[in-house]
N, C-alpha and C positions, 0 to 999 in steps of 0.2 A: 682434448677438451679445451675449448676456447675460453679464455678469461678476458672479460671486457674491462677496459680501464675505467676508473671511477668517473671521469669526465664524460666519456662516451655513454656510459650507463645513465648518467643524469640527463644527458641530452635526449636519449631515446625515451626515457620515462616521461620527460617533459613533452615530447612529441606525442606520446600515447594519450596523455591527459588533454593536450590541446586538441587532438583529433576527436575524442569523444565529446568534448565541449563544442567543437565546431559542428559535429553531427546534431547536437541538441539545438544549436542556434538555427541551423537549416530547417530542422523539423518545426520549430516554433514559428518560423517566419513563412513557411510554405504550406502548412496543413490547413484544412478547412473547418475542422471541428473546434468550437470554443473550448471544449473539455481538454483539447490538446494544446492549443496555443494560449489559452488563458490559465487553465488549471495546471498545465504541464503534466498531464496524465500519460507519460511515456518515459522511456529511458533508453539509452544507447550504450553499447559496449563493444570491446574488442577482445577476442579470444585467440589462443594458440591453435595450431593445426590439430591438436588433440582435443580442443574444446574446453580449455581452461581459461577462465577470465583473467585478463591482465590489466584492463582499464574499464572504468564505467563512469559516466557523467552523474552528477547529482540528479536524482529523479525519483521515481517511485521506489521506495525502499524495498518493497516486497519482490522486485525484479532482481535484486542482488543475487539471489540464489537460484533463480530459474534460468538465467542465461546459459550456464554450463550444461544443465540437464537437457534443455531444449536443443542446443547445438549438438550435444553428444547423441541425442536420439536421432537427429537428422544424419549424422555421420554413420550411425548404425544402419539407418534406412537405405542410404544411397551408396555407401562404400566408395568404390572407385568411379561410380557413375556421375561424376561431377566434372564440369568443364568450365574454363574461363568464360565469364559472361553469364553464368547461371546465377539466379537469385531464387531462394526458397521462401515459402510461406507456410507457417503452421500456426494454428490456434487451438491445438488439442490439449485439454487440461490433463489428460492421462499420459502424456509424453513429455512431462516436465513443465507444462504450462500452468495456467491459472484458470481462466474461463474463456468461453468462445469469443467474447468481445475483445480480448487482447490478442491482436494480430502480431506475430513475430515475423519480421523480415530478416533473412539471414543470407549474407553473401560470402561465399568462399573466395578469398583473395589470393589469386595466383601470382607467382613471380617465377620467371624462368621455367615455366611449365609445370610447377607443382604448387600445392597450397601452402602459403606462408601463414595465413591467419584467417579468422572469420570476423565479420562485422555483423552486429545484430541491433535491431531497433524493435522494441515492443511498445505498442501504443493501443490505447482503449478506443474502440470504435463506438459511435453513438448507437448504431443499430446493426445487427447481423442476422436479422430475421427472427424467427421464433414466434411465440404465441402472443407477445405484447410489444408495443413500441419501446425500443431500447433493449429488448431481448431478455431482460432479467426478471422474469415472472417470480415474485417472492414465494409463490406456492407451487412452483414447478416440482414435479416428482420424477422427471427423467431429463437427461441431457438433450434428448430429441425435441424438447420444448424450448430449448435455449438458443436456437438459431443454427446457422450454417457452420460446420466444422470442416476445415481443410487441413488434414493432418500430414503435412509435409508434401507440398506440391511445388513444381517449378513454375513460378509466376513470371519469370523472365528466363528466356533461353537465348544464348548468343547475343545478349544485350538487347533483345526484343521482347516486349511484353507478350505473354500468351493470351491470344484473343479468347480462347476457350475458357480460361480461368476468369478473365475479366467479365465475360458474359455470365458465368455462373454467379459471380458476386453481385453483379448488377440486378439479376433477376431474383435474388433471394434476400435483399435488404430493402428497407423502407426509404432510405435516403441514398440512392445510388451515386449521385454526383459527389456528395460529401465523402462517401466511402472510397470512391476511386481517387478523389483528390488527396485523401489522407494516405492511401496506398502509394500514390506517386511521390508524395513527400517522403515517405519512409524509404522508398527505393533510392531517392536522391541522397539520403544521408549515408546509406551503405556504399554508394558509389564514391562519395566524398572520402570515406574511410579507405577505400581501395586506392585512391590516388595518393593519399598521405602515406599509407604503408608502402606503396611503390617508391615514393621518394626516399623513405628510410632505407629500403633494400638496395636501391641504386647507390646511395651514398656510402653505406657501411657493409653491404653484402648480407645475404640471408643468414649465413652462419653466425655473424655477429649479432644480428637482430634476434635470432632465436636464442642465442646464449644470454642476451640481455633479458629476454622473457624468463628464462630459467632462473637467472640470478634474482630477478624481482620476486618471483614466487618463493624462492628459497629463503630470502631474507625475511619476507613477511611471515613465513612459517616459523622461522626461528624466533621472531619477536612474539608471535602468538603463543608459542610454547613457553617462552620465558615468562609471559604475563600470567599464564595459568599456573605454572610451577611456583610462582610467588604467592599463590593463594593456598589456604589450608586444605588438605585432602579431606573429603567428607561427602556425605549424601544430603541433599537439600530437596525438600518436597514442597509441592504446592497443589492446591485444588481450586476449582472455580466452577461457575455455572454459566452455561450459555442459555439465554432466555428464549427458548423456542426455536423452531426451525423454519417457520413460515407456513407449515402445514398444520402443526399443533403448537400450543403454547407450553407444552410440557418442558420442564427444566431439563437440561442436558448436563450431567456431571462429567467434568473432565479433570485430568490430573497429569502431573509429570514428576519424575524423579531425576534430579540432576546430580551426577556423580563427578567429582573432581579427583583424579588419581594421577599424581605426578604432573606431567605436562599435557594431559588429555582431559577433555570434558565430554561427557555423554549425557544426552537428554533422552530419557526413556518414557515413551507415552503408552506403554503397555497397560492395559486395563481401561483405556478410553472406549467409549461405546462404539458399536458398528455405525457405519454410515447411516444417517437419518433420512427420512423421506424427503425433507425439504432441501433447498439449494444452498444452505450454509455450510455444506461439506467443502473441504478442500482436498486436492489430490496430493500425492507424495512430494511433487516438486515444490508446491506452495508451502508445504510443511517444512521442508528443508530450508527454504528461504526465510520463513517466519522465525526459525530458530537461529539462523545465521545473523539475522538482524540484531538479536540480543547478544549473541556471541561477539559480534563486532563491537558493540557498545561496551562489552566487558574488556576486551583485549586492546582495542585501539580505535576509539570512536572518531578521532580526527583524521586518521590516515586514509588515503584513497583505497578503495576496495579492490581486491583481487582474490583469486582462488587460493593462494598460499595461506592467507589468514585462516582458512577453514579446514586445513588438513588435520589439525588436532581435534576436530569436532566429529562426534558420531551421533547420529539421530536414529533411535530405535522406535519402530511403530509397526504393529501388525498390519497386514494388508486389509483393505476394506473397512477401515475405521472411519470415524468422522473426520479425521485428519489425513487419511490415506485412501480416499474414496476411489472406486474403480467404476468403469463403464458398466451400466448406464446411470449411475448415481448423479444427480444434478449438482453443479458446482457454480452456478451463476453468481451467487453471493458469497463466493469462497473467502473473500476478505473478512466477512463477518465471523467465519469460523477460524481462519488462520490467525487472526489477530489474538484470539484466545490462546493459541499455542505460544505466540510471542509473550503474551501477558503471563502465562504460567511460568515460563522460564524466567521472566523478569521478576515475578513475585518470589520465586524460589531463591533468586540471587540477591534480592533487595537488602536483606539483613547482613549478608556476607560483604557487600560492598556498598554501604549506605551513602558514600560520597558520590556515587555514580548513578544508583538506581533509586527511583522515587516510589511513592505509594501508587495505588491504582489510578488509572485515568478513565475518561469517558469511553474509551476503547472503540466504539462503533464509529464508522464513517458517517452514519446518519444520512445516507443518500436517499433523496427523493427524486423520482422521475415525474415530470409534468409534461404531458403531451396533448396535442390537439392541432388546430389549424390557426394560422395567423390571419390578419385582416385581408391578405391577398388570397386566402384559401389554400395556402401551401402548408404542408405538415411541418410541425416543429417538435423537437424532443429536447427538453432541458434536463440535464443531469448535473448535480453539483455535490461533491463531498463537503461536509460541514466541519467546522472547527469546534473544539470543546475544551473542557478543563482537564489539566494534567495534575497528577498527584504531587503533594509536597515532598521535598527531600529532607534529609537530616539538616541541611544547611540553608534551606530557603523555601519560601512559599512556592506552590505549584504555578505553572505557567497558565495564563488566561488565553483562551481562544487560539489554541495551537492545534494543527492538523493531527489526526490520529496516527498511531505508531506505524501502520502499514504504508502510509503514503509519503512520508519523508519530505522531499523538497518540492511540494506542490502547494497550490494556492486556491483561494476561493475566487469567484467571479467578482469583479468590480461591479458596483451598482449600475454604473453607466453602460457596461457591456450587456448586462441582463436586460435592461430596459430598451436598449437599442436592437437587440437580436430577437427578443421574445415578447409575446403579448402579456408581459408581467410588469408589475410595479412593486418595487421594494418599499414597503411602508415602515419597516422598523428593522434596525440592526443594532443590537445592544448586548452587553454582558448580561448573563442570566443570574443576576444577584438575587432575584426572587427565589429561584430554586436552591440557591446556596451552594456551598462546597463543604468538604470535610474539615471540621474544626480540628485544631491541633496546635502544638507549640509552633509548628509551621503549618499553615492552612493550605488546603487544596486550591488550585486555580479554578476560575469560573468558566462555565460554558457560555453559549451565546443564545440569543433569540433572534430569529430572522423571519419576517413576515413578507409573503408574496401575495399581492392582490392579483386575481385572475381578471384579465381585461377582455376576454372573449367568451363565446358560448361553446359548450360541448367539449370542454377540456376534461382531462382525467389525470389522476396521479396514482402512484403506488410507491411503497417504501419497504425497507427492512431494517429496523433499528434494533441493535443489541443494547444490553444494559437498560432495559425498560423495567425490570423488576429487581435485579441484583445490582446494587450500586458499587462503585469503585471502592476498593478496600483501603483501610487505613493501616498504619504501622505504629508499633510501640505506644499504643493507647490513643492514636489519632482516630478520629471518627470517619465513618464511611462518607463518600461523596454523594452526589445526587444523580438521579436517573435521566435518561433521554426520553423524549416524547415528541410525537407529531400531533398537532392539533389542526383541525379545519374549522374555522369560524364562518358559518354560512352567512349569506347576505342578510338573513333575518335575525342573526344574533345567536343561533344555536351553535354550541361548541361540541365537536366530536373528537375523541382521542384515539390514537392509533399507535401500533408498534411495528409489526410486520403485517402489511395489508396489501392484497393483490389488486384491488381496484377501489378507487375513490372517485365518484362522480363530482365534477366541479362546475359551478355556474359563474357567470359574470358577477364580479363583486365579492366572491368568496375570498377569504384569507387562508392561505396555507402557512401555518406557523411551525417552524422547526425550533425545537428546544433541546439544546444539548446540555449534558450534566457537568457538574463540577467534580474535581478530583478528590481523592482521599487525603486525610490529614496525617501528619507525622508527629507523634509525641502527645503528651497530656495537654489539652487545651488550656488548662489553668496554669501551665508553665509558660504561656506566651507572655512576652514582655508587655506591660501595660501601655507603653507608648505605641507599640504595634497595633494593639487593640483599638486604642483611641484613634489612630490614623485610619484604620478600616472603617470605623464609625463615621468619621468626618468625610471619607471618600465615598460613603454610601454603599460600601460592600456588605456591611452587616448593620443590623439595627441595634439600638441601645439595649433592647430586651435580650437579643442574642448575646451581646457582649456580657451581660450580667449572668444569664442562665448557663451559657456554655463556657465562658472564659473567666467567670467570677470577677468581672471588672466593675469597679465603681469609679465615678467621675473623678473623685479626689485622688485616685491612685496614680494618675499620670501628671498631677500638678507638682 
């Protein structure tokens, strides 16, 4: 057994981190979709020859747990039928992925005739075909309505693109040039990773590099086990409601039981309902990732992610549930379902570790697709995740206008990019103080209001918002937060409200108004310090009436 000296180990780990970051830079600079180069809706990683994650760039949080399952599914599919120069593509939600719009590009990295590692890049494509522009019909009842699926194909052989695969993609998507441009950018990133791993292997030898991988994973596992062992053994439960599935508005009750026993943690979703008709289902890979996101926040939120951290974690869920959907259940809006799995575990652990977990957040990404033709008659598709209010913690007010739990290190569009790329004008962008947030000794953060004016004719929109009826939860007497909402203010002044809506016709001059909710509060509102209440009134976050009715504040209290 090779023991890597500490200096070499540190250098190799630094090289891994630098490599995935370089992959991210290449992707952001060479992709063609604004949702990739502006929002950063992608992530890159490196894995061992067995498919265990050893390094990942900051990116979409929910991809943390899908990399390993996707690569392992490809290893099982191809076995020894992989050669130097092959690059694989998969976007199958039932083989460890998320939804058809997330293309995973995977390169086996060979050195001295055998596989040393795998590089992966997963990115969201603007359109992969299907029944609607953008591919994510909110009322889809089958995966076959959600676009092209390529469940493990060789998109590159012997370092040459497969013309057949490229033609299939071009003929099945609405924006072929953009799709092929993004695909080329992804391939460039995994080739960069192969060069960097080759440099490592030539310098230190494959045995040392693989031993460094093993050491990295082992140390992370030990640290995770120590963090869990320091917590009290016990069983912690949580329940929540998903507000409809896109086909009906019927509430969907979900629950989890989290068990801590020694140095292991188990999240058990037994008892959750079967997969629903609409596309808010997620498959097992996305569920694993959703739970891992919270587990990582529990054991080591600041440390780089790798597979070792998750070895003490077990996730139990029966097949075919809303969180473990199987073909042909639709999964287009999987993040609207999987985020509830994350929130359930978060909620179960909040009172156990109040210094780290907050009250409930606005939860939903509140994504709206706006599609149509620009002034030149060319099709456009605008997609943008929205920020919202997070819950208060024991020690501080909730964050305002922060991206939802599933998305991690991603951004919204700048106003300038929206107005330059699309026939849209941003009329308003402000905190949603009118909707409010959860009152408490520490109050919830505020959501946002964002107005888009439609500048062309014949446009349309669709959306799938969660938490439109069930607000974010408060803790220890804190009040619930506020709900999410999509409004369309027609040119004539009529206002229409939507939650999960498959088609909204739009005319020139209409306003599409996205309203995201505020987070839940923590603690009795009347225990909030008068000075904090006074400052909120002065800053315009709450009215004097709210200060009196919810916080028991009178003006002379802060004098």
